[in-house]
C-alpha positions in Angstrom: 5.9 6.7 -11.6 8.7 5.1 -9.6 8.4 2.4 -7.0 11.1 2.2 -4.3 11.3 -1.0 -2.2 13.1 -1.3 1.0 13.4 -3.7 3.8 13.1 -2.8 7.4 12.9 -5.2 10.3 11.5 -7.9 8.0 8.8 -5.6 6.5 9.0 -4.9 2.7 8.2 -1.2 2.5 6.9 0.0 -0.9 7.1 3.7 -1.8 5.6 4.6 -5.0 6.2 8.2 -6.4 3.9 10.4 -8.4 0.6 9.5 -9.5 -1.2 6.1 -9.7 -3.7 6.3 -12.4 -4.7 4.2 -15.4 -1.4 4.6 -17.3 0.8 3.7 -14.1 -1.6 1.2 -12.4 0.4 -1.8 -14.1 3.8 -0.7 -12.7 2.1 -0.2 -9.4 0.6 -3.6 -9.5 3.8 -5.4 -10.5 5.8 -3.8 -7.7 3.1 -4.3 -5.0 2.3 -8.0 -6.1 6.1 -8.8 -6.2 6.4 -7.6 -2.7 3.3 -9.5 -1.6 4.5 -12.7 -3.1 7.9 -12.6 -1.6 6.9 -11.4 2.1 4.1 -11.9 4.3 4.6 -8.4 6.0 4.2 -5.5 3.5 3.6 -1.8 4.0 2.9 0.7 1.3 4.0 4.2 2.1 1.9 6.9 0.2 3.9 10.0 1.3 5.2 10.5 -2.3 1.8 9.9 -4.1 -0.2 13.1 -5.2 -3.0 11.2 -6.9 -4.6 7.6 -7.0 -7.3 6.5 -9.2 -9.7 3.7 -8.9 -7.2 1.6 -10.9 -4.6 2.2 -8.1 -7.3 1.5 -5.4 -8.0 -2.0 -7.1 -4.3 -2.8 -6.8 -4.3 -2.0 -3.1 -7.5 -4.1 -2.6 -6.3 -7.0 -4.6 -2.9 -7.1 -2.5 -5.1 -6.9 0.7 -7.2 -9.9 -0.4 -4.0 -11.8 -1.3 -2.3 -11.1 2.0 -5.4 -11.9 4.1 -5.7 -15.3 2.2 -2.1 -16.1 3.0 -2.4 -15.0 6.7 0.0 -12.1 5.7 -0.2 -8.3 6.8 -0.7 -5.4 4.6 -0.6 -1.9 6.0 -0.9 1.5 4.4 1.0 4.4 5.8 2.2 8.1 5.6 -1.0 9.1 3.5 -1.2 12.8 2.6 -4.8 14.0 3.7 -6.0 14.0 0.2 -5.1 10.5 -0.5 -6.6 9.4 2.8 -9.8 11.1 1.8 -9.9 8.9 -1.4 -9.5 5.6 0.7 -12.0 7.0 3.2 -14.6 7.9 0.5 -14.3 4.4 -1.1 -14.7 2.7 2.4 -11.2 1.1 2.4 -10.4 2.7 5.7 -12.8 0.1 7.1 -11.3 -3.0 5.5 -7.5 -2.1 5.2 -5.1 -1.2 8.1 -3.9 2.4 7.8 -1.7 4.1 10.0 -0.2 7.5 10.3 3.4 6.4 10.1 5.6 3.4 9.5 6.7 3.4 13.2 2.9 3.4 14.3 2.2 0.3 12.0 5.0 -1.8 13.1 2.5 -3.2 16.0 0.4 -5.0 13.2 3.6 -7.1 12.2 4.3 -8.5 15.6 
């Protein structure tokens, strides 16, 4: 797994690639938490992810809680249908901000 990070209009955008599973969750956590610790506006793009396990979901939940506690904003975006289905089945779509595209989610950061 690789994690790309970019900055757009003051928003840190994290784009992991490949699979987020038990063997890659630590690298995913390190990348996400680094972004969360350095910016209060973070988006995770899932367009290059083809699988996410409960270990990956745990990282996203931890990041969301940390951002809420610091009054920051975390948005999940660009999810393939099968990845969105995992978030929906786990109920995360009710507690986290999920948008179809990075442009659509920018309203959360204003």
